[in-house]
C-alpha positions in Angstrom: 0.0 0.0 0.0 2.9 2.3 -0.7 4.5 1.9 2.7 8.2 1.1 2.9 9.6 -0.7 5.8 13.2 -0.6 7.0 14.5 -3.9 8.2 17.7 -4.1 10.2 19.8 -7.3 10.3 22.7 -7.9 12.6 24.1 -6.0 15.6 23.7 -2.2 15.8 27.2 -0.7 14.9 28.4 -3.8 13.0 30.4 -3.0 9.9 29.1 -2.8 6.4 31.5 -5.5 5.1 32.4 -8.6 7.0 34.8 -11.3 5.9 38.0 -13.2 6.7 41.6 -12.3 6.1 44.0 -14.7 4.4 45.0 -16.1 7.7 41.4 -16.7 8.9 40.9 -13.6 11.1 37.7 -11.6 11.1 37.8 -8.6 8.8 35.3 -5.7 9.3 35.2 -2.6 7.1 32.9 0.3 7.8 32.3 2.2 4.6 31.8 6.0 4.9 31.5 8.9 2.5 34.3 11.4 2.4 32.6 13.4 5.2 31.1 10.4 7.0 31.6 10.0 10.7 31.4 6.9 12.9 28.7 6.5 15.5 29.7 5.5 19.0 28.4 2.0 18.3 30.5 1.7 15.1 33.6 2.9 17.0 33.0 0.4 19.7 32.5 -2.5 17.2 35.8 -1.6 15.4 37.6 -1.5 18.8 36.2 -4.8 19.9 37.3 -6.6 16.7 40.8 -5.1 16.8 41.4 -6.0 20.5 40.3 -9.6 19.8 42.8 -10.2 17.1 40.7 -9.3 14.0 41.2 -6.4 11.6 38.6 -3.7 11.5 38.8 -0.1 10.1 36.8 2.6 8.4 37.3 3.3 4.7 36.3 6.5 2.9 37.3 5.2 -0.5 38.4 2.0 -2.2 42.0 3.1 -2.2 41.9 3.7 1.5 40.5 0.2 2.1 43.3 -1.3 -0.1 46.0 0.6 1.8 44.5 -0.7 5.1 44.6 -4.3 3.9 48.4 -4.2 3.1 
């Protein structure tokens, strides 16, 4: 009837892209526009992944993501 519904999946603050690194560790990339800022939940999620041995970061461009993955 013309109504659109927003459905959220996953944990609030979880990154846009989740995967595994070559050595099997969790990879989490939060994608933002050039001026995009992280929410406190996103900051906490990235912190928790990094302190537990995974690799998590924010990327404002494809090239920034590639640099972070090196």
